[in-house]
Residue, then its C-alpha position, 0 to 999 in steps of 0.5 A: m500500500l502506498w503512503d498517502f502523505k496526508t498522514k504526517i511522518p513524525d519527526f523521529p528522535f533518531t537524527i543524522i546531520q548531512p552536510i551538502a557537498w558541492g558535487d551533490m548539486d545538479a546543473l540548476g544549482h540545487v541538490n539533485n533529486v537522486v541525491y536525496a535518495r542517497y541521504f535517506e539510504t545513509a540515514r537508514a544505514r546509520f539507524f541500523t548501525d545505531q540499533a547494532l543490527w550489523d554487529e555480531p552476534n546480531r548480524p543475520q547470516g544469509e538473510g536480511v533486508i532489501l529495499v523494495r520501494q522508496e518514495l520521496i516528496y520534495r518540499a523545497q530546494v536546497r543549495f550549497p552550502a547547507t546542512l540537512r538534519i535528517h530524522v528517520g525511523i520505523l513507521e509500520i512493521f509487518s511480519r516480513a517487511f517494514r516501512m521507514g519514514c524520513k524527513m529532511y530539514k534545512e534549519n527549520e524548513l522541511c525540504c524532503e520527506g519520504v517512505a521506504d519499504l524494506l523486505w526481509i529475505d533469504f539471500t540464497t533462495q530469494k524468498t521472503l522470511r518472517i523478521p526474526d524476533h531478536i532482530r525485531r526487538l533490536a531494530f525497533k527498540k528506539t523508534 
């Protein structure tokens, strides 16, 4: 199910600070739209790192998450030099998948918001799996 964006994405407590690099801009002088997807990816990875999902003994062997869908809504242009504050967290959790939300601010101005759907799979069989309980507890304890 697609996110309707009429439902507000919360300002999750987990945040990262993302400086804008000169190379993040496009020919029109603002941050390229595809770069926001990379910022969201970086925030998700830092969130998982903060939750210790990549650490032994929690690191899943032969299974894990894959991104199956990402949707971004651009609210305001961002130009170099700037720094974004990115909030990220879990919006919804299902048996085999979960949805993450993200909001990006330049100072107090909302610049971009988005959702990402991630699926838990067995990398060998390429079949979906139920999210393991120990991963579920770790991943969702701080959202």
